[in-house]
C-alpha positions as CSV (number, residue, x, y, z in Angstrom):
1,M,102.4,84.2,90.3
2,M,99.9,83.7,93.1
3,S,96.5,82.7,92.5
4,F,93.3,83.2,94.4
5,T,89.5,82.4,93.8
6,V,86.8,84.6,95.2
7,D,83.5,82.7,95.2
8,C,81.0,83.9,94.9
9,L,80.3,87.7,93.8
10,T,76.5,87.2,93.7
11,L,76.4,86.1,97.3
12,W,78.8,88.9,98.4
13,I,76.4,91.4,96.5
14,T,73.5,89.9,98.2
15,N,75.1,90.1,101.8
16,L,75.9,93.7,100.9
17,L,72.4,94.4,99.7
18,I,70.8,92.8,102.7
19,S,73.1,94.8,105.1
20,G,72.3,98.1,103.6
21,E,75.7,98.7,102.0
22,N,76.1,100.8,99.1
23,V,76.8,98.1,96.3
24,S,78.2,100.2,93.8
25,M,80.6,101.8,96.0
26,Q,81.8,98.6,97.4
27,A,82.2,97.1,93.7
28,N,84.3,100.3,92.7
29,R,86.4,99.6,95.8
30,L,86.8,96.1,94.9
31,G,87.6,96.9,91.4
32,Q,90.3,99.5,92.4
33,T,91.9,96.9,94.9
34,L,92.0,94.2,92.5
35,G,93.6,96.6,89.8
36,Q,96.4,97.4,92.4
37,L,97.4,93.7,92.6
38,D,100.6,93.0,90.6
39,Q,101.6,89.5,89.8
40,T,98.5,87.9,91.1
41,R,95.9,86.0,89.4
42,I,92.3,86.5,90.9
43,I,89.5,84.2,89.6
44,L,86.3,85.6,90.2
45,V,83.3,83.3,90.4
46,S,79.6,84.4,89.9
47,N,76.1,83.2,89.1
48,E,74.4,84.2,85.9
49,V,71.6,86.4,86.7
50,G,69.5,88.7,84.6
51,L,68.9,86.5,81.4
52,G,65.4,85.2,82.5
53,I,62.3,87.2,82.9
54,V,62.1,90.7,84.8
55,P,61.5,89.9,88.6
56,N,58.1,90.9,89.6
57,N,59.3,92.1,93.0
58,A,61.3,95.2,93.8
59,I,64.2,93.7,95.7
60,A,64.8,91.0,93.3
61,R,64.8,93.7,90.3
62,T,67.1,95.9,92.6
63,F,69.4,93.1,93.0
64,R,69.4,91.9,89.3
65,D,70.5,95.5,88.4
66,L,73.0,95.9,91.1
67,A,74.8,92.8,90.1
68,G,74.9,93.6,86.5
69,S,76.4,97.1,87.2
70,A,78.9,95.4,89.5
71,H,79.8,92.6,87.2
72,Q,80.3,95.3,84.4
73,R,82.7,97.4,86.7
74,L,84.6,94.4,87.5
75,A,84.8,93.0,83.8
76,E,86.3,96.4,83.0
77,I,89.6,95.4,84.8
78,C,89.8,91.8,83.8
79,T,92.2,90.2,81.6
80,T,92.1,86.5,80.4
81,G,94.9,84.0,80.6
C-alpha cells in the first residue's frame, strides 16, 4: 500500500482564501479525489483552529468557518487504521 502525507490543510486553506479561490469547492474536489484513490493511505495533517475565542476580525472568522467546514467535509471520507 502506498502512503502519502499532506501537510498542512490549514496552510492550503489559507493560500486558497488569500488567492480568492472558493475554499468549499476546492475542499469538495479534494474530497472527491481522495475518495477515488484505492490502496493508498493518505495522512492529512492540520492545525487545530476554532477552539479559542471568536476572532474579532472578519478574515479570521471567515478562515475559522471555512477551515471547520473543509475539515468536516474531508473527515466524512476518512477511515482509521
